[in-house]
C-alpha positions as CSV (number, residue, x, y, z in Angstrom):
1,M,5.2,-17.3,-9.9
2,E,2.7,-20.2,-10.2
3,P,-0.9,-19.9,-9.0
4,G,-0.7,-21.3,-6.1
5,R,-2.3,-21.6,-1.9
6,V,-1.3,-19.5,0.1
7,E,0.0,-21.2,2.3
8,D,2.7,-23.0,0.5
9,L,4.0,-19.7,-0.4
10,Y,6.3,-17.6,1.9
11,A,6.1,-14.4,2.6
12,T,9.1,-13.2,0.2
13,D,6.5,-14.6,-2.2
14,L,3.6,-12.9,-1.1
15,Q,4.8,-9.5,-0.6
16,N,6.0,-9.6,-4.6
17,L,2.2,-9.7,-5.1
18,R,-0.2,-7.1,-6.4
19,L,-3.5,-6.7,-5.4
20,R,-6.2,-7.5,-7.5
21,Y,-9.3,-4.8,-7.6
22,Q,-12.4,-6.6,-7.7
23,N,-13.0,-4.9,-11.5
24,G,-9.4,-7.1,-12.4
25,H,-7.5,-4.4,-12.3
26,L,-3.4,-5.1,-10.9
27,A,-3.0,-2.2,-7.7
28,D,0.5,-1.2,-7.0
29,E,-0.4,-2.1,-3.4
30,T,2.2,-5.2,-3.2
31,V,0.3,-7.7,0.0
32,P,1.3,-6.5,3.7
33,T,2.4,-9.0,6.1
34,F,0.1,-8.9,9.3
35,E,1.7,-6.3,11.0
36,E,2.1,-4.1,8.1
37,L,-0.8,-4.3,8.1
38,L,-2.2,-4.1,12.0
39,R,0.6,-1.2,11.4
40,R,-1.5,0.5,8.8
41,G,-4.7,0.6,10.7
42,R,-4.3,1.2,14.2
43,D,-5.9,3.3,16.1
44,R,-8.4,3.7,12.8
45,I,-10.4,0.4,12.2
46,V,-10.8,-2.9,13.8
47,F,-9.7,-6.4,12.3
48,K,-11.3,-9.0,12.6
49,V,-10.0,-12.7,11.9
50,D,-11.5,-16.0,10.9
51,Y,-8.2,-17.8,12.9
52,K,-6.6,-20.6,10.7
53,A,-3.5,-21.3,11.2
54,P,-2.3,-23.8,14.1
55,L,-3.3,-22.7,17.2
56,A,0.0,-23.6,18.8
57,H,0.7,-20.3,16.7
58,F,-1.7,-18.1,18.5
59,P,-0.3,-16.4,21.6
60,E,2.7,-15.3,19.2
61,V,0.4,-13.8,17.1
62,V,-1.2,-12.4,20.1
63,K,2.0,-11.6,21.1
64,L,2.6,-9.1,17.7
65,V,-1.3,-7.6,18.1
66,D,0.0,-6.5,21.7
67,A,3.8,-5.3,20.5
68,V,1.8,-3.2,17.9
69,G,-0.5,-1.6,19.8
70,T,-3.5,-3.3,18.2
71,L,-4.7,-5.3,21.1
72,D,-7.7,-3.8,22.2
73,Q,-8.5,-4.1,18.5
74,V,-8.3,-7.3,17.3
75,I,-11.1,-9.9,16.9
76,F,-10.4,-13.7,17.2
77,R,-12.8,-15.6,15.4
78,F,-12.8,-19.3,16.2
79,W,-15.8,-22.1,16.2
80,F,-16.5,-22.7,20.2
81,N,-15.8,-26.3,20.6
82,A,-13.8,-28.0,23.4
83,E,-10.2,-28.5,22.0
84,N,-10.1,-24.5,21.1
85,A,-11.4,-23.9,24.6
86,D,-9.1,-25.7,26.4
87,R,-6.0,-25.0,24.7
88,L,-6.9,-21.3,24.1
89,Q,-8.2,-20.7,28.4
90,D,-4.5,-23.3,28.6
91,F,-2.8,-19.9,26.5
92,I,-4.5,-17.3,28.7
93,D,-3.6,-19.2,32.2
94,Q,0.2,-19.1,30.6
95,G,-0.2,-15.1,30.8
96,M,-0.9,-14.7,26.8
97,P,-2.2,-11.5,26.9
98,Y,-5.4,-10.9,26.8
99,T,-9.4,-8.6,26.5
100,S,-12.5,-8.9,26.7
101,T,-13.0,-8.7,23.0
102,L,-9.9,-10.6,22.0
103,L,-11.8,-13.6,21.3
104,M,-15.3,-14.2,19.4
105,F,-16.6,-17.6,19.4
106,R,-19.0,-18.8,16.9
107,T,-21.8,-20.5,18.7
108,K,-25.2,-22.6,17.8
109,S,-26.9,-23.3,20.9
110,I,-28.3,-21.7,24.4
111,Q,-25.9,-24.3,25.8
112,E,-22.9,-23.0,24.0
113,I,-22.8,-19.5,25.0
114,D,-23.5,-20.6,28.1
115,D,-19.9,-22.4,28.2
116,V,-17.9,-20.2,26.3
117,I,-19.4,-16.9,29.6
118,E,-17.9,-19.4,31.8
119,E,-15.4,-20.4,30.6
120,F,-13.9,-17.2,29.5
121,D,-14.6,-13.1,30.3
122,V,-16.0,-11.9,26.0
123,S,-17.9,-9.2,25.3
124,L,-19.0,-10.6,22.1
125,I,-19.8,-13.3,20.3
126,E,-21.4,-15.3,16.8
127,V,-24.7,-16.5,16.9
128,S,-24.0,-19.3,13.5
129,M,-26.0,-19.8,11.2
130,T,-25.9,-22.8,7.9
131,S,-30.0,-21.4,5.9
132,E,-31.6,-18.2,5.1
133,E,-34.4,-19.5,7.6
134,L,-34.1,-18.1,10.4
135,T,-35.1,-21.8,13.3
136,E,-36.9,-21.0,17.0
137,E,-33.9,-21.9,18.1
138,R,-31.5,-19.5,16.8
139,R,-33.7,-16.7,17.7
140,D,-33.5,-17.7,21.1
141,A,-29.4,-17.7,21.4
142,I,-29.8,-14.1,20.3
143,R,-32.0,-13.4,22.6
144,H,-29.3,-15.2,25.2
145,A,-26.9,-13.9,24.2
146,R,-28.1,-10.6,24.4
147,D,-29.6,-10.5,27.6
148,S,-26.1,-11.9,28.3
149,G,-24.6,-9.0,28.6
150,L,-22.9,-9.9,24.9
151,V,-22.7,-8.1,21.5
152,V,-24.1,-10.6,19.1
153,E,-23.4,-10.9,15.7
154,T,-24.7,-13.7,13.3
155,H,-23.5,-15.3,10.1
156,A,-25.5,-17.2,8.1
157,F,-23.1,-19.5,5.2
158,G,-24.3,-18.7,1.9
159,W,-27.3,-15.8,2.2
160,P,-27.1,-13.9,-0.5
161,C,-28.1,-10.8,1.1
162,R,-24.8,-11.3,2.8
163,V,-22.1,-8.2,1.4
164,G,-19.4,-8.2,4.6
165,C,-20.9,-5.7,6.4
166,L,-21.1,-5.2,9.9
167,D,-24.1,-3.3,11.1
168,I,-23.9,-2.5,15.0
169,C,-27.0,-1.8,16.9
170,R,-25.2,-0.3,20.0
171,H,-28.2,0.3,22.3
172,S,-29.4,-4.1,21.5
173,N,-26.3,-5.5,21.2
174,F,-26.9,-6.9,18.7
175,S,-25.1,-7.2,14.8
176,Q,-25.7,-8.8,11.2
177,Q,-23.7,-8.8,8.7
178,G,-25.6,-8.5,4.9
179,T,-28.1,-7.0,6.8
180,R,-29.1,-4.1,8.2
181,A,-29.4,-3.5,12.0
182,D,-33.2,-2.1,12.1
183,E,-33.7,-5.2,9.6
184,A,-31.7,-7.8,12.1
185,L,-33.2,-6.0,15.1
186,S,-36.5,-6.4,14.3
187,S,-36.5,-10.2,13.1
188,L,-35.8,-10.9,17.2
189,E,-39.0,-9.1,17.8
190,E,-41.6,-11.3,20.1
191,P,-44.1,-12.5,17.9
């Protein structure tokens, strides 16, 4: 099979591919479908999915997640904007299965956080950063979300410390990818 973009392949093409370890060796396992992945992880792990497929398909995906019995184990992450918010709210209004942990919106400001809280029953939120510097505006947004009772995740694109782990500090409702929770929390302390 010729190399190419995943979106250009059929599910049967993907199922014929083998996973490759970071060291370059091929695994015996093949690429699972989303449903197979959910079934393998049911009652064992939480899935955080950056949803990038056409939004029109989202209710079907959520129905699959619900049918597999993993609705409380899957978090779908979206950029917060008016179009996404309106469409997702329409899906919920039309009866799409929903829990407060189903959606995690990427936000950048206190206003966006307040808009999410006003429009959705959520318990999770991301405050995104685009540089290594934790600005006062983003620090205030993190504090605001935390003080609003949300579990907060931060994610900074391109940070060298990003290792893909997610540390959660339950008492403060704060998590940061790629950083130990105690280090992340100390960055929020009042100066």
